[in-house]
Structures are given as structure tokens and as C-alpha cells.
C-alpha positions as CSV (number, residue, x, y, z in Angstrom):
1,M,2.7,-78.6,-3.1
2,T,2.7,-81.9,-1.4
3,A,-0.3,-84.2,-2.2
4,T,-2.8,-84.7,0.6
5,N,-2.2,-87.9,2.5
6,I,-5.4,-90.1,2.6
7,S,-3.7,-93.3,3.9
8,F,-5.3,-95.5,6.6
9,K,-2.8,-94.1,9.2
10,R,-3.6,-90.4,8.3
11,I,-7.3,-91.0,8.4
12,Q,-7.0,-92.6,11.9
13,Q,-4.8,-89.7,13.1
14,L,-7.7,-87.3,12.3
15,A,-10.7,-89.6,13.0
16,I,-9.8,-91.0,16.4
17,P,-9.2,-87.7,18.1
18,A,-12.4,-86.4,16.4
19,I,-14.3,-89.3,17.8
20,I,-13.1,-88.6,21.4
21,A,-13.8,-84.9,20.9
22,G,-17.2,-85.6,19.4
23,I,-18.5,-87.9,22.1
24,A,-17.7,-85.4,24.8
25,E,-20.8,-83.4,24.2
26,P,-23.2,-86.4,24.4
27,V,-21.2,-87.6,27.4
28,L,-22.1,-84.3,29.2
29,S,-25.8,-84.7,28.5
30,S,-25.7,-88.5,29.2
31,T,-24.0,-88.0,32.5
32,D,-26.5,-85.4,33.5
33,A,-29.3,-87.7,32.6
34,A,-27.8,-90.8,34.2
35,V,-26.9,-89.1,37.5
36,V,-30.3,-87.3,38.0
37,G,-32.2,-90.2,36.7
38,N,-30.9,-92.3,39.6
39,M,-31.8,-89.9,42.3
40,E,-34.1,-91.5,45.0
41,L,-36.5,-88.5,45.0
42,Y,-38.1,-87.5,41.7
43,G,-35.6,-89.4,39.6
44,T,-38.0,-90.0,36.7
45,E,-39.2,-86.4,36.7
46,S,-35.7,-85.1,36.8
47,L,-34.6,-87.4,33.9
48,A,-37.6,-86.2,31.9
49,A,-36.7,-82.5,32.6
50,V,-33.0,-83.0,31.5
51,G,-34.3,-84.7,28.4
52,I,-36.6,-81.9,27.5
53,V,-34.0,-79.1,28.2
54,G,-31.3,-81.2,26.5
55,A,-33.3,-81.5,23.3
56,F,-34.0,-77.7,23.2
57,L,-30.4,-76.7,24.0
58,S,-29.0,-79.2,21.5
59,A,-31.3,-77.7,18.9
60,L,-29.9,-74.2,19.6
61,I,-26.3,-75.5,19.7
62,W,-26.6,-77.5,16.5
63,I,-28.4,-74.7,14.6
64,L,-25.7,-72.1,15.4
65,G,-22.8,-74.6,15.9
66,Q,-22.9,-75.4,12.2
67,T,-20.7,-72.4,11.6
68,R,-17.9,-74.7,12.8
69,S,-18.3,-76.7,9.6
70,A,-18.4,-73.6,7.4
71,I,-15.2,-72.2,9.0
72,S,-13.5,-75.6,8.7
73,A,-14.5,-75.9,5.0
74,I,-13.3,-72.4,4.1
75,I,-9.9,-72.9,5.8
76,S,-9.3,-76.4,4.5
77,Q,-10.2,-75.4,0.9
78,N,-7.9,-72.4,1.0
79,L,-5.2,-74.6,2.5
80,G,-5.6,-77.1,-0.4
81,A,-5.6,-74.4,-3.1
82,A,-2.7,-72.3,-1.9
83,G,-0.8,-74.5,0.5
84,N,-1.2,-72.0,3.3
85,I,-3.8,-69.7,4.8
86,D,-1.8,-66.4,4.8
87,D,-4.6,-64.8,2.8
88,L,-7.0,-65.7,5.6
89,K,-5.2,-64.0,8.5
90,D,-8.1,-61.7,9.4
91,F,-10.8,-64.3,8.8
92,P,-10.7,-66.5,12.0
93,A,-11.2,-63.6,14.4
94,Q,-14.1,-62.2,12.3
95,A,-15.6,-65.7,12.1
96,I,-15.4,-66.2,15.9
97,F,-17.0,-62.8,16.7
98,F,-19.7,-63.6,14.1
99,N,-20.4,-66.9,16.0
100,I,-20.5,-65.2,19.5
101,G,-22.8,-62.4,18.2
102,L,-25.3,-64.9,16.9
103,S,-25.3,-66.9,20.1
104,I,-26.0,-63.8,22.2
105,I,-28.9,-62.8,20.0
106,V,-30.5,-66.2,20.2
107,L,-29.9,-66.4,24.0
108,V,-31.6,-63.1,24.7
109,S,-34.5,-63.9,22.3
110,T,-35.3,-67.2,24.1
111,Y,-34.3,-66.6,27.7
112,F,-37.5,-64.6,28.6
113,F,-39.9,-67.1,27.0
114,V,-38.5,-70.3,28.5
115,D,-41.7,-71.1,30.3
116,E,-43.8,-70.9,27.1
117,I,-41.2,-72.9,25.2
118,F,-41.2,-75.9,27.6
119,K,-45.0,-75.8,27.8
120,I,-45.1,-76.1,24.0
121,L,-42.9,-79.2,24.5
122,N,-45.7,-80.6,26.8
123,A,-43.8,-80.1,30.1
124,E,-46.1,-79.4,33.0
125,G,-46.2,-79.5,36.8
126,L,-43.0,-80.7,38.5
127,I,-41.3,-81.6,35.2
128,L,-41.9,-78.0,33.9
129,S,-40.5,-76.5,37.2
130,L,-37.4,-78.7,37.1
131,S,-36.9,-78.0,33.4
132,I,-36.9,-74.2,34.0
133,D,-34.4,-74.6,37.0
134,Y,-32.1,-76.6,34.9
135,Y,-32.3,-74.4,31.8
136,N,-31.8,-71.1,33.7
137,I,-28.3,-72.2,34.7
138,R,-27.2,-74.2,31.7
139,V,-28.2,-71.6,29.1
140,W,-25.3,-69.3,30.1
141,G,-22.9,-71.9,28.7
142,F,-24.4,-71.5,25.3
143,P,-22.2,-68.6,24.0
144,L,-19.1,-70.4,25.5
145,T,-20.0,-73.6,23.6
146,L,-20.3,-71.8,20.3
147,F,-17.0,-70.0,20.9
148,T,-15.4,-73.4,21.5
149,F,-17.0,-74.8,18.4
150,A,-15.6,-71.9,16.3
151,V,-12.1,-72.7,17.6
152,F,-12.6,-76.4,16.9
153,G,-13.6,-75.3,13.3
154,I,-10.3,-73.4,12.9
155,F,-8.3,-76.4,14.2
156,R,-10.1,-78.8,11.9
157,G,-9.5,-76.5,8.9
158,L,-5.8,-76.6,9.8
159,Q,-6.0,-80.4,9.7
160,N,-5.7,-80.8,13.4
161,T,-8.2,-82.8,15.6
162,F,-5.8,-83.4,18.4
163,W,-6.3,-80.2,20.4
164,P,-10.1,-80.3,20.2
165,M,-9.8,-83.8,21.6
166,I,-7.8,-82.7,24.5
167,V,-10.2,-79.8,25.3
168,A,-13.3,-82.0,24.9
169,A,-11.8,-84.8,27.1
170,I,-11.0,-82.5,29.9
171,G,-14.4,-80.9,29.8
172,A,-16.1,-84.3,29.9
173,L,-14.1,-85.6,32.8
174,V,-14.6,-82.4,34.8
175,N,-18.4,-82.6,34.1
176,I,-18.7,-86.2,35.2
177,G,-16.8,-85.5,38.5
178,L,-18.9,-82.4,39.2
179,D,-22.1,-84.2,38.4
180,F,-21.7,-86.7,41.1
181,L,-20.4,-84.1,43.6
182,L,-23.1,-81.4,43.0
183,V,-26.1,-83.6,42.3
184,Y,-25.7,-85.9,45.3
185,G,-23.6,-83.6,47.5
186,F,-20.7,-84.3,49.8
187,E,-21.9,-84.9,53.4
188,G,-20.8,-82.2,55.7
189,Y,-19.4,-80.0,52.9
190,I,-21.7,-79.7,49.9
191,D,-25.5,-80.0,50.0
192,A,-27.2,-82.2,47.4
193,M,-28.4,-79.8,44.6
194,G,-30.3,-82.3,42.4
195,V,-31.1,-81.0,38.9
196,T,-29.5,-77.6,39.5
197,G,-26.3,-79.4,40.5
198,A,-26.2,-81.1,37.1
199,A,-26.7,-77.7,35.4
200,W,-23.8,-76.1,37.3
201,A,-21.6,-79.1,36.5
202,S,-22.2,-78.6,32.8
203,L,-21.8,-74.8,33.0
204,I,-18.5,-75.0,34.8
205,S,-17.1,-77.5,32.3
206,Q,-18.2,-75.3,29.4
207,I,-16.3,-72.3,31.0
208,L,-13.2,-74.5,31.4
209,M,-13.4,-75.7,27.8
210,A,-13.7,-72.2,26.4
211,I,-10.7,-71.0,28.4
212,I,-8.5,-73.9,27.3
213,S,-9.6,-73.5,23.7
214,L,-8.6,-69.8,23.8
215,V,-5.2,-70.6,25.3
216,L,-4.5,-73.3,22.8
217,L,-5.6,-71.2,19.8
218,L,-3.2,-68.4,20.9
219,K,-0.3,-70.7,21.8
220,K,-0.5,-73.4,19.2
221,T,-1.4,-71.5,16.0
222,N,-0.5,-68.2,14.3
223,V,-4.2,-67.2,14.4
224,S,-4.9,-63.7,15.8
225,L,-8.1,-62.8,17.6
226,R,-7.6,-59.1,17.0
227,L,-10.7,-58.0,15.2
228,K,-9.8,-56.0,12.1
229,F,-11.8,-54.3,9.3
230,P,-12.7,-54.3,6.5
231,L,-14.4,-57.7,6.5
232,H,-12.5,-60.5,4.8
233,P,-14.1,-61.5,1.4
234,E,-14.6,-65.1,2.7
235,I,-17.0,-63.7,5.4
236,R,-19.6,-63.4,2.7
237,R,-19.2,-67.1,1.9
238,L,-19.2,-67.9,5.6
239,V,-22.5,-66.1,6.1
240,S,-24.0,-67.8,3.0
241,M,-22.8,-71.3,4.1
242,S,-24.0,-70.6,7.7
243,L,-27.4,-69.4,6.5
244,N,-27.9,-72.6,4.5
245,L,-26.7,-74.7,7.5
246,F,-28.9,-72.6,9.8
247,L,-32.0,-73.5,7.7
248,R,-30.8,-77.1,7.5
249,S,-30.4,-77.3,11.3
250,V,-33.8,-75.8,11.9
251,A,-35.3,-78.6,9.8
252,L,-33.1,-81.1,11.7
253,N,-34.2,-79.8,15.1
254,I,-37.8,-79.6,14.2
255,A,-37.6,-83.4,13.8
256,L,-35.8,-83.9,17.1
257,I,-38.0,-81.5,19.0
258,L,-41.2,-83.0,17.6
259,S,-40.0,-86.4,18.7
260,T,-39.4,-85.1,22.2
261,R,-42.8,-83.3,22.2
262,E,-44.7,-86.4,21.2
263,A,-42.8,-88.6,23.6
264,T,-43.6,-86.1,26.4
265,A,-47.3,-86.2,25.5
266,L,-47.3,-90.0,26.0
267,G,-46.5,-89.6,29.8
268,K,-43.5,-89.1,32.1
269,E,-42.3,-92.7,31.8
270,Y,-42.3,-92.4,28.0
271,I,-40.3,-89.2,27.8
272,A,-37.9,-90.7,30.4
273,A,-37.5,-93.8,28.1
274,H,-37.1,-91.6,25.1
275,T,-34.4,-89.6,26.8
276,I,-32.5,-92.8,27.5
277,A,-32.8,-93.9,23.9
278,F,-32.0,-90.4,22.5
279,N,-28.8,-90.1,24.7
280,I,-27.6,-93.4,23.4
281,W,-28.5,-92.5,19.8
282,I,-26.6,-89.1,20.1
283,F,-23.6,-90.9,21.6
284,T,-23.4,-93.3,18.6
285,A,-24.0,-90.4,16.2
286,F,-21.1,-88.4,17.5
287,F,-19.0,-91.6,17.6
288,L,-19.8,-92.2,13.9
289,D,-19.1,-88.5,13.1
290,G,-15.4,-89.0,13.9
291,Y,-14.7,-90.6,10.5
292,G,-17.0,-88.1,8.9
293,A,-14.8,-85.3,10.4
294,A,-11.7,-86.9,8.7
295,G,-13.7,-86.9,5.4
296,N,-14.7,-83.3,6.0
297,I,-11.1,-82.1,6.7
298,L,-9.4,-84.0,4.0
299,G,-12.2,-83.7,1.5
300,G,-12.2,-79.9,1.6
301,K,-8.4,-79.9,1.0
302,L,-8.7,-82.3,-1.9
303,L,-11.4,-80.1,-3.4
304,G,-9.0,-77.1,-3.2
305,E,-6.4,-79.3,-5.0
306,K,-9.1,-80.5,-7.5
307,N,-7.9,-84.0,-6.8
308,Y,-11.3,-85.7,-7.5
309,S,-9.9,-89.3,-7.8
310,A,-8.4,-89.1,-4.3
311,L,-11.6,-87.6,-3.1
312,W,-13.5,-90.7,-4.3
313,Q,-11.0,-93.0,-2.7
314,L,-11.3,-91.0,0.6
315,T,-15.1,-91.2,0.5
316,K,-15.1,-95.0,0.0
317,K,-12.6,-95.4,2.8
318,V,-14.3,-93.3,5.5
319,T,-17.7,-94.7,4.6
320,S,-16.6,-98.3,4.9
321,Y,-14.8,-97.6,8.2
322,N,-18.0,-96.0,9.6
323,I,-20.2,-99.0,8.5
324,I,-17.8,-101.3,10.3
325,I,-18.0,-99.0,13.4
326,A,-21.8,-99.1,13.2
327,S,-21.8,-102.9,13.0
328,V,-19.7,-103.1,16.1
329,L,-22.0,-100.7,17.9
330,I,-25.0,-102.8,16.9
331,I,-23.4,-105.9,18.3
332,L,-22.5,-104.1,21.6
333,G,-26.0,-102.7,21.8
334,F,-27.7,-106.1,21.6
335,A,-25.1,-107.6,24.0
336,L,-25.7,-104.8,26.5
337,Y,-29.4,-104.4,25.7
338,Y,-30.6,-104.6,29.3
339,P,-27.7,-103.1,31.3
340,L,-27.7,-99.9,29.2
341,G,-31.2,-98.9,30.3
342,S,-30.6,-99.5,34.0
343,I,-27.6,-97.1,33.9
344,Y,-30.0,-94.2,33.5
345,N,-33.0,-95.2,35.5
346,K,-34.3,-98.0,37.8
347,D,-38.1,-97.4,37.3
348,P,-39.5,-100.8,36.0
349,E,-42.1,-99.1,33.9
350,V,-39.6,-96.7,32.2
351,L,-37.2,-99.7,31.5
352,S,-40.1,-101.8,30.1
353,I,-40.9,-99.0,27.6
354,F,-37.3,-98.6,26.8
355,Y,-36.6,-102.2,26.2
356,G,-39.7,-102.4,23.9
357,M,-38.2,-99.9,21.4
358,F,-34.4,-99.8,21.8
359,F,-33.9,-102.3,18.9
360,L,-35.1,-99.4,16.6
361,V,-32.2,-97.2,17.8
362,L,-29.8,-100.0,16.8
363,I,-31.5,-100.5,13.4
364,S,-30.9,-96.9,12.6
365,L,-27.1,-97.1,13.0
366,P,-26.1,-98.3,9.5
367,F,-28.2,-95.5,8.0
368,N,-26.6,-93.1,10.4
369,A,-23.2,-94.3,9.3
370,M,-23.8,-93.5,5.6
371,A,-25.8,-90.3,6.2
372,F,-23.4,-88.7,8.7
373,T,-20.3,-89.6,6.8
374,L,-21.5,-88.1,3.5
375,D,-23.0,-85.2,5.3
376,S,-19.6,-84.3,6.8
377,I,-17.9,-84.8,3.4
378,F,-20.4,-82.5,1.7
379,K,-19.8,-79.8,4.3
380,G,-16.1,-80.0,3.5
381,L,-17.0,-79.6,-0.2
382,G,-19.1,-76.5,0.6
383,E,-22.4,-78.2,-0.6
384,M,-24.4,-76.4,2.1
385,G,-27.4,-75.6,-0.2
386,Y,-27.9,-79.2,-1.1
387,L,-27.6,-80.3,2.5
388,R,-30.2,-77.7,3.4
389,N,-32.6,-79.2,0.8
390,V,-32.0,-82.8,1.9
391,L,-32.9,-82.0,5.5
392,L,-36.0,-80.0,4.5
393,T,-37.3,-82.8,2.4
394,A,-36.3,-85.5,4.8
395,T,-38.1,-83.7,7.7
396,F,-41.2,-82.5,6.0
397,L,-41.8,-85.2,3.4
398,G,-40.4,-88.1,5.4
399,F,-40.3,-87.7,9.2
400,V,-43.4,-85.6,9.8
401,P,-45.9,-87.6,7.8
402,V,-44.6,-90.9,9.2
403,L,-44.6,-89.5,12.7
404,Y,-48.2,-88.4,12.6
405,I,-49.5,-91.4,10.6
406,L,-48.0,-93.7,13.2
407,K,-49.3,-91.5,16.0
408,Y,-52.8,-91.9,14.6
409,L,-52.3,-95.6,14.5
410,D,-51.3,-95.5,18.2
411,W,-47.8,-96.9,17.7
412,G,-46.5,-94.9,20.6
413,L,-42.7,-94.5,21.1
414,Q,-42.0,-97.1,18.5
415,G,-43.8,-95.0,15.9
416,I,-41.6,-92.0,16.8
417,W,-38.4,-94.0,16.3
418,I,-39.6,-95.6,13.0
419,A,-40.1,-92.0,11.8
420,M,-36.5,-91.3,12.9
421,I,-35.3,-94.3,10.8
422,V,-37.2,-93.0,7.7
423,W,-35.7,-89.5,8.3
424,V,-32.1,-90.6,8.5
425,A,-32.5,-93.2,5.6
426,W,-33.9,-90.5,3.4
427,R,-30.8,-88.4,4.1
428,A,-28.4,-91.2,3.3
429,I,-30.1,-92.1,0.0
430,A,-30.3,-88.5,-1.2
431,L,-26.6,-87.9,-0.4
432,I,-25.5,-91.1,-2.2
433,I,-27.5,-90.1,-5.3
434,K,-25.9,-86.6,-5.3
435,Y,-22.4,-87.9,-4.9
436,R,-22.8,-90.5,-7.7
437,N,-24.2,-87.8,-10.1
438,K,-21.7,-85.1,-9.4
439,Y,-18.4,-86.2,-7.8
440,Y,-18.0,-89.8,-9.1
441,P,-17.9,-88.6,-12.7
442,L,-15.3,-86.0,-11.9
443,A,-13.2,-88.8,-10.2
444,T,-13.4,-91.1,-13.2
445,N,-12.3,-88.2,-15.5
446,N,-9.5,-87.2,-13.1
447,H,-7.3,-90.3,-13.6
């Protein structure tokens, strides 16, 4: 069996397409936010509505979309151990149907309670009405997104990030074009649709991405989507991994939803400013996740090979690359400190609040770089139980106490983002300790 290539060139081949694919999702949300936030009529309220719905839908997508990482880990580990995935021929179809089934259950269980859900998030009046209008259209793209994520997981497990990049780039470009066309309209042909236009733009792009993903999976791989029984033995491990990732993502999204809820309680200008900051934070997070994806893909294969010294070298490389990327993003953030806010909204009060806390988003980036890189590597290594415990402790022992202590001290939006920094720093430190205690000793004995 040929040894896994972890050269600079090979890491870039995986990471750069993964970065492009990764930022497509926040580009969709950011485009919706920027386009509706600049409408002349109810721009701030529309931006707030998109932020609230975006936080809720992102929570659902991230909770169930974690099966992508489990699928990728299982395929890459089998590829490393056996050199092929012939023994997994029935697994991908079963995994995809598992993902779609979960999404339909969650969609049905939330669809009829959307009014109550957004009220819990402190939406009221016009913002509540716009949130419901936006959600009732966008939600139907939820199963399609999870199908696409499952396909991406299969491609990642096969050491391929190129096709997910193509799918994501097409989806992002279509969404951007449709956002401008449907939100503002085209005089004499298409009436301006406002927030609902942004929702339709996202849904259409999600439909297109799912179709292209399906075609590429059938044309570019030997994977069959014919559902066969009995269940593959790896399905049990997929369910176990997914359950741990599910609990992990619940904890993750409790933090994100609480931050949105508390920002909304401060007033419409505050949730609008928070939405701007959150969209930029998510964009940088997915940007940093590209090198994490390379670590995930190659790390799983190296674990299958039991090549721990190469795993240690890979970890050092992708982490250092991501710290460099984070440093560049910080420099760009400070250089574009004021123009970035005005892309999303022109309200002076919203921008004043945003400029008063945006530096905290930038401070979080080095912690993000370490946390997200090691998080992805640990997913590739199948360490889902530990990742679950890290998120539970980071959220309930780190984020939540800091959030409410600073709320009591009346620190406003800055307090929310300081709690976010504590949350991600906790994760980074916990993962570094685990790696040093478990995998570094294996690497030193593997020479």
C-alpha cells in the first residue's frame, strides 16, 4: 500500500477546494443579510429577521450535518486500513438515507411551532412576521442541504474535495444572482419580493446543489445509491458517532442561539449589529475549516494505516497553516474595519454598535484556528465522544456563566462576544491537552 502523502502540495490540493466549498454556506447567509439589510424599507428589521432565522437554521443544519464528518471518517479510515472501500459498497446509500430520514423528522417536528420558536428568540412585531415569512420558504431546503452534506462526506472520505468545491461555488454564485434579482426585482418583469425573495434565492440554489451533487456522485464514483439490506456493520458506528456529534452540536448551538437571543433582547439595532458580526465570524470559521478538512481527510487515513508519526507531522502543518491564515484575516479585518459593516447596513446606530465590538470577533480568530483545526482532525480520528464532552463543558461551564455574568454587569453586545471568545478558547485548550496526552506519545513511539 502506498504511504499517505502529507506534503505541502497535497495538503493544498485538499484544503483550497475545501475552503471554497466551506465558505459557500456562509456566503449564502451573508448575501441574504447584506442584500435585505440594504433595502430602503425595513432594512434593519429584515436584517434582524434573516439573522434570527439564519441562527436557527444553522443550528439545525450543523446538528444533523455532522453526519458528514462521521461518513468521511469511516470511509477514510477504511481506505487507509485496506487501501480500498470495496467492503463498504452498501454503506454510502444507507448513510445518505439515514441523513435524509433524520432531516425530515426534524423538519416536521419544528415546522408547526415556528411562531413559538422565534418568540423564544425574542422576535416580536414586524421582525417576528418577517422571520416567519423567510423561514417558511427556506426550511424546505433543509433536507436537500443534508443530502448534499452526506455526498460531500463521501467525497471527503475518498480524499476528494474538488467536486464539493464545484457544487458549492455554483450554488453560491446562483444564490448571489438570485438574491439581487428577487429581493429588489427587475422593473417591468419581476416585482421586488424583499425578505421572501432572499428565501427563494437560497432554496433554488439548494435544489440546484443537491441535483449536481447527485449527478457527480453517480458519474464520478462507483458509489451506488441503491438501498440494500441488511444494514452494513459500519452503520452502527455511524449512528454512534452521529449521536455523539448530535449532542456536541446541540451544545454548540445552545451557545449560538443564546447569543442571538440575548442580542435580540437588547433591541433591533443590536441584533442587526450582531448579525453582521456573526456572518463575518462564520465566514472566517469556514475559511479556517478548509485546512481542518485536509487534516480530517488525511488524519483518518493515517489512523487506518497506524502511521502516528505522520499524523503528528500533519497536525503540526495544518495547525500552523491555519494560524497564518487567521493572522492574515485579522490584518484584513482591521484594515477593512469600517467598510465591512457598511456592506450589510447603512443605519448609523447599527454601525456604531458594530464598530464598538467588531475587534472582539478578530481577537477570537487565533483561538478559532486552533480549535477548528484540531476539531476536524479529531473527527477524522473518530474521537466523537471526547468532542461531545469538550463542547458540553465549553458551553455550560465556560460560555453560559460568562454570558450571564457579563449580562448582569450590563456589558451588552461586547459581553456576548467575550463569552464567545471564552467558549472557543476552552475548546482549543481542551483539544491540545487531549492530543498531547494520547496521540503525541504514539507518534514518538512510532519512529
